[in-house]
C-alpha positions in Angstrom: 12.1 -1.7 -0.5 9.0 -2.4 2.3 7.0 0.5 1.0 7.2 -1.4 -2.5 6.3 -5.0 -1.2 3.2 -3.4 0.7 2.4 -1.7 -2.7 2.5 -5.0 -4.9 0.7 -7.1 -1.6 -2.2 -3.9 -1.8 -2.5 -4.6 -5.5 -2.8 -8.3 -5.1 -5.8 -7.8 -2.6 -7.6 -5.7 -5.3 -7.7 -8.4 -7.7 -8.2 -11.3 -5.5 -11.7 -13.0 -4.4 -12.4 -10.1 -2.0 -14.7 -7.8 -3.9 -13.5 -4.8 -3.9 -14.3 -1.1 -5.8 -12.6 0.5 -9.2 -11.4 3.2 -6.4 -11.3 4.0 -3.1 -10.0 6.4 -1.0 -9.2 6.2 2.6 -7.1 7.4 6.0 -4.6 4.7 6.6 -2.2 3.9 10.2 0.8 2.1 9.3 2.4 0.0 12.5 5.9 -0.7 11.7 6.8 -2.7 14.7 10.7 -4.0 14.8 12.7 -7.2 16.6 13.2 -5.3 19.9 9.6 -4.3 20.1 10.4 -0.3 19.0 7.5 1.1 16.9 7.1 3.8 14.3 3.8 4.8 13.0 2.7 6.2 9.9 -0.4 8.0 9.3 -1.7 9.4 5.9 -4.5 9.0 3.2 -4.6 6.5 0.2 -5.5 6.4 -3.0 -6.5 3.9 -5.2 -7.9 3.6 -9.1 -8.1 2.1 -12.4 -6.0 -2.0 -10.5 -2.7 -0.4 -10.7 -2.9 3.5 -9.7 -1.9 4.1 -6.0 -0.9 6.8 -4.1 0.3 6.9 -0.5 0.3 10.9 1.3 2.1 10.5 4.5 1.3 13.5 6.7 2.5 12.1 9.9 6.0 11.9 11.6 7.2 13.2 8.2 5.4 14.5 4.8 5.6 12.0 1.9 3.8 11.1 -1.3 4.5 7.3 -2.8 3.1 7.3 -6.1 3.0 4.3 -8.9 1.3 3.1 -11.8 2.5 -0.5 -11.8 5.8 0.0 -13.4 7.5 3.3 -11.7 7.5 4.2 -7.7 8.3 7.7 -7.1 9.0 8.3 -3.5 8.6 12.4 -2.7 10.2 13.3 0.6 9.1 16.9 1.0 11.0 17.2 4.4 14.6 16.5 2.2 13.3 17.9 -0.8 14.0 15.0 -3.0 12.1 12.4 -5.3 13.5 9.0 -5.5 11.4 7.0 -8.6 12.3 3.7 -9.3 11.1 1.3 -11.9 9.5 -2.0 -10.8 11.2 -5.1 -12.0 11.1 -7.0 -8.8 8.0 -8.0 -6.2 5.4 -10.1 -5.5 3.9 -12.2 -8.0 0.1 -10.9 -8.1 -1.7 -13.7 -9.2 0.4 -16.7 -7.2 -0.4 -14.2 -4.3 -4.1 -14.5 -5.3 -3.9 -18.0 -6.2 -2.6 -18.9 -2.5 -5.0 -16.7 -0.5 -8.0 -18.1 1.4 -11.1 -17.4 3.5 -9.8 -18.0 7.1 -12.8 -16.8 8.7 -15.7 -14.8 8.0 -13.7 -11.4 7.7 -10.2 -12.8 7.6 -8.3 -13.7 4.3 -4.7 -15.5 4.8 -1.9 -16.1 1.9 1.5 -17.8 2.1 4.0 -16.5 -0.8 7.5 -17.4 -0.8 7.5 -17.8 2.8 5.6 -14.9 4.1 2.2 -15.1 5.7 -0.4 -12.6 4.7 -3.5 -11.4 6.9 -6.3 -9.3 5.0 -9.1 -8.0 7.1 -12.4 -6.8 6.0 -15.1 -5.0 8.2 -18.7 -5.3 8.4 -19.4 -4.3 5.3 -17.2 -5.9 3.4 -14.9 -3.2 3.0 -10.6 -3.6 3.2 -10.2 -2.8 7.0 -6.5 -3.8 7.4 -3.5 -5.5 6.5 -0.9 -7.6 8.2 2.4 -9.2 7.5 6.3 -9.5 8.4 9.0 -7.7 5.8 12.3 -9.0 4.7 13.7 -7.2 8.0 11.1 -9.1 10.3 9.4 -5.9 11.4 5.9 -6.8 12.0 3.8 -4.4 9.1 0.0 -3.4 10.1 -1.9 -1.3 7.8 -5.5 0.2 9.5 -7.4 2.0 7.3 -10.7 3.8 8.3 -13.0 6.2 6.5 -13.1 4.0 3.5 -14.7 5.8 0.8 -15.4 3.1 -2.2 -16.1 4.3 -5.9 -17.0 3.3 -9.3 -14.4 4.9 -12.4 -11.3 6.3 -12.5 -10.0 8.9 -9.5 -8.8 12.0 -11.4 -5.1 11.4 -13.0 -4.4 14.9 -11.2 -5.7 13.0 -7.5 -3.2 10.4 -8.5 0.0 12.6 -9.2 2.7 13.0 -6.4 2.8 16.7 -5.9 6.7 18.3 -5.8 8.5 21.1 -6.7 10.8 21.4 -9.6 13.5 22.4 -7.6 13.6 19.0 -5.8 16.5 16.6 -6.4 15.4 13.4 -8.3 17.5 10.2 -7.6 16.7 7.0 -10.2 17.4 3.8 -9.0 
């Protein structure tokens, strides 16, 4: 669920007053800190295209891919050889979050939505640098983007698809 909220939050950033491209690719580090200050870090690459297509390719500490077209979310766990598929029926109301996003200072935007605060930071070139928020379990979530490459047009559908073997188990949620 944390990941779904993250994907929807990132979608909301893409439609806000922050000028973002038609597509982007970046490396990311996601740091989740629980209420006991235990930290887990994930690393990988993220792809965005065509307003609602996302692909998160996790490489550390586990190999996982998360893909969404805005309607369905696939989570492919390569270590477990398992695919979980979910239809997105709930989540952040993208347009309400956008309407609430306000510049805080030069490169930082903040939004409050349904009792949660979101912080979005841009780098000096006004490209997406990081997103931070507290999830439903009171975990602090921070995602930092590096090697951000903005582009025009759609990324290829092959690049946006989750890759998995037909032998993987499928779970529908």
